[in-house]
N, C-alpha and C positions, 0 to 999 in steps of 0.2 A: 504494500500500500504506500502511495507516494503523496508527498505534500504538493501544494500548488506549484511551487517553483520548479521542482524536479519534473512534475508532469508537463509543465509548459515547455521545458527544455526538450523532453522526449517527443512531444508533439511537433515541435519545430523541426526536429530531425526526421520524424516519420512522415509528417504531412507537409513537407516543404512544397510550396506552390499550390497547395490545396486551398479552396475557399474557406474562410472562417465560418461559413454557413453550413458546411457539409455535416449532415447528421448521421454518419456511417454507423455509429454504435448505438444509436437511440432506438427505443422500441415503442410500440403502441401502448405498452403497459409499463409502469414503473418497475425498475429492477428490484429484485428482492433484497431486503436488508440482511447484511451478514449476521451470522449466529451471534446472539448476545451473550458471549462468554467473557469473563474478565480478560483484560488485555495487559501486556507488559508495558512498562512505563515509557519506552521510546517510540512506540508506534503512534501514528497520527490518528485523528478522529474521523471515522468514515462519514462521507457526505453523499457520494453518488458515483457516476461514471462519466468519462469524457467522450468525445466524439468517436474515438476508436474502441469504445467499450471497456476501457481500462479503469480500474478503481481510482477515485480521487479522494484524498483525505485532507483535512485541515490540520495544521500544526497545533499541538497542544499549547494552550495559553493564548491563542489568537481569538480576540473578541470579534464577533461576526454580526453584521446587520443583514437580516433577510427581509426583503420587501417585494411586494407584488400586488397585482390586481386580485379581486376576488376569484376564488376557484383556481388559483395557480399553484397550490400546494406549498404556500408559505408555512403553514402549521406542520405539514409533513416534514419539511426540511428542518424546522426547529426541533421536532420530536427526534429526528434522526441524529442530529448533533447532540441533543441532550442525552439521549440513550448512549451514544458513543462515549461521551465524557463519563457517564455513570458506570461504564465498564472498567474504569480504572479504580481499583479498590480504595485509594486514599482520597479520592475527590469528594468534596462536599457540595451538594447542589442546593441552591437557593432558588426556589420556584415561585414565581409571581403569576398567578392565574386569575385574571379579572373576569373571565367568562363564567356566568352563573351555571352553564352547562358543564364546566370543568374540562376544558380542552386538554389540560395537562394533569388531570387528577390521578392518572396512572402512576405519575412520578411521586405521589405523596408518600408511599412506603419507602422511598429511597432518599427523600429530601431532608437535608440538614435543617432547612427552613422552608416551610410551605405556607404561603400567604395567599388567601383567596377572599372571596366576598363575604365569608363568614365573619370577618372582622367588622362588617357593617361600615359605618361612617368613618371608622378609624383605619380602614384598609390601606389607603394611600399613605397615611402617616406612619403606619406600621412598616410598610415597604421602604419608606424614606429612612426610617431609623435603622433598618437592616443595612441599607446602602451606606449610611453614615458609619456604622460599625465596620463595614468593609473598607471604607476610606481610611478609617483610623488604623485598621490592620495593615493596609498598604503603606501608610506612613511609618508604622513601626518596623515593617520589613525593610523599607528603604534605609532607615536608620541602622538596622542590624547589619545590612550589607556594607554600609559606610564604615561602621565600627570594625567589622571583620577585615575589611580592606586595609584600614589603618594598622591594625594589629599584625596582619600578614606582612605589610610593607616594613614595619618596624622589626619584624623577626626574620627578615630576608637573609642575613648572614647565617643564622641558625638553620634556616630551611635549606640553604645551599650546602651547608656542611652535611646535613642529613640526607639530602636527595640529589645533590648535584644540579639542581634546577632552581631558577628564580622563583620568587614568591608569586603565586597565581593572583590574577585580578578577577574579582567576582563582578559580573555585570547583571546577572539575574539569579533567581533561586536555584535553577537547574545547575548552575556552576558549582554550587555548594556540594552537591552529590557527586560531582566528578573529582573532587579533591581527595587524594589518598589520606588515610588516617594518620600516616607518619608525618604529613605536612602539618596537620592540626596539632599533633603532639609536639613537633619541633617549635611551633609558634606559641605553645602553652595555652591553646584554646581547647576548653573542655568539650567533649563530644556532645554533651547535652545542649550546647548552644547551636549545634548544626544538625540535630536530629529532628526529623519531621514531627514526631509525636511530642517530645518534650519541649521543643521550641515553637510548636504550632506553625509548621511550614507547609501544611497540607494545601493542595490546590482548592480554590473555591470557584464555582461556576454559577453565575446568576442566569437563570433561564426566564425570560420574560415573554409571555404570549403576546396578546394584543393589548398589553397593559400600557402601551404608548398613549392610549386614550386618557390615561391618568394625567398625562401632561397637559390636558385641556381643563383640568379642574381649576376653578377660580380660586379655591381656598388653598389647595395643596399642590397644584401642578408645578409651580415654579420651584419649590423646594425639592420635589421629586426629581425633576429633570436636571436640576443643578447637581444633585448627588449622583445621579445616573451617569451624567457626562464625566464627572470627576473620576468615578470608579472605572469607566470604560477607557478613559484617557491615560490614567496612571497605573492601572493594574497590570499592564503588559510587562512580563518579565518578573513580576512579583507574585505570581500565583493566583491572580484574581481575573477571571474571564467573564465577559458578558455576551450572551446570545440573545439578540433582540429581534423579535418578529414584528413587522409593521405592515398594516394594510396601506396601500398606496393613498387612500383617501386622507390619511393623517399626515402624509409627508409635508405638505405645505405649511403645516402648523407647528412643526418641530423647531426647537431653538436652533439658531444658526450654528452653534458650536457643538451640537450633539453628533451629527453625522461624521464630521471630520475626526471624531474620536475613534471611529471604526476604520481600520486599515483594510480589513477584509469584508467584502460585501457580496451578497447574492441577490441577483435580480431575477425573479421568476415571472416574467411577463409584465410589462409596463406599457400600456397603450399610449399614455400621455408622454410626449417627448420631454416635457419639463420634469416629470417624475423620473424618467430614465436618466436625464442629465444629473439630477440631484443625487441619485444612488450610484451611478457608474462613472460620473464625471463627464464633462463636456467633450473630452477627447474620445469617448467610446465610439460614437458614431463615425468619427474619422478613421477609426481602426477597423471598421466593417462590422461593428456590433449592431445587431438588430434585436432590440429587447421586446418586440411585440410577441405576445403569447400565441402558441399554436396548441390550444387546449385539446383539440380533437385528435390530432395526429401525433403530437409530441407532449404528452402530459408531464408536468414536473420538469420541463426543460427550461433552462435559463442560462445566465452568465455568472461566473465567479470572477470578481475583480480584486486585485491586490493593488492598492493605491498607496504608494510610499511618497513621503515628502521630498526625498532626494533621488528617487528613481522613476523611470518611465512606468506608466500604468501597465499592468498585465491583465489580460482578459482570457478566460477559458470557458468554452461552452460545455455545459454539464447537463446531466439529468439526475435528479435526486433519487435516493433510495426510497422504497415504499414503506414508510412507517405508518401504515394504516392503523386506525384505532384498535382493531382486534389483535393484530400481531404486536403492536406497541404495548398493549396492556399485558399480553402474555409474556413478552420479553421483560417488562418491568417486574412482574411477579417473580420470574426466575432469578433476576438479579437481586431482588429484595431477599429472597430465600438464601441465596449464596452469601450475601453480605451478613445476614443474620447468623448463619452457621459459623462464619469466620469472625464475628464480633466487629464488623465494619460499619454498622449502623450508628449514626451520631445524631445529636440534636433532636428535632421533632420526630424523625423516623424512629429513633431509639425509644423516645418517650411514648409514642403511639403504640409501638409493638409491645413495650413493657406493660402498657395499660390493658392490653388484650389478654395477657397471661393470667 
């Protein structure tokens, strides 16, 4: 399974000279979701297939905006990514489900935090407080990385004597796990400070259905979107990821600084060219990207964009996996049982399951 960047490179080599509109690998039905078994830590998060029928995955830690017109499988893509993240044992899901029908209710048994309309008038306020807690966590983790880097730099002579190598420089949480224990020992840094459990370095993934409508609340909308933007913008590399599903009707009302917080974006059919430009960037159409949906012949087909501040935009045509409600519910149940057997349930999920015993 490959990340967006490696898939793009392979496609350029394999499909050189081919039209970006070529749908060679796409089917009249959505491709089946891979088996929902726990995944090792370095594998990406499954999303769908590319135009050649090859699997496409998102890098872990990448916040993703998924937008589309009605009936373009925005919720399907959101479920697929949420389930993919849930397959990593240490990941803690924060699920915000504003739909009274419970679009994401199947994740309840897995969720570290599950916030739905049962909170009544306090729903948006509760979600905002959860985001604020995550923003505080991001700030603490950044401070921890800075402290560790200072201590590693100060201990460089000892590290060189012990390993023959210079002191490592930590840019994100994943770098911590790549540092050999003898380096920490040479620097006099106790293992408890770099252990996922004792130092609370677990990945957190915020899954937001169509809760973007909360941004329009006169009383709580501004506070909610402010914290959401902060978490999405600052969480990269610090173990906090946001998966945001948005109906195209809400796109014109979003705060101007929210979408730029998402480097990775999925457009699953956008008839309005202004909406397409907002999600994919104005350069997309110049690159041959046609975001119009083909619901009948190519369900769940769209574009995956990687928009970097210092790099050229990258676009990849995809078809998302089929996380239909029935299969999604069954997969969530299996993962919940696996987590329960191994003691991996935390937060609301652990409390809910404990209350059933």
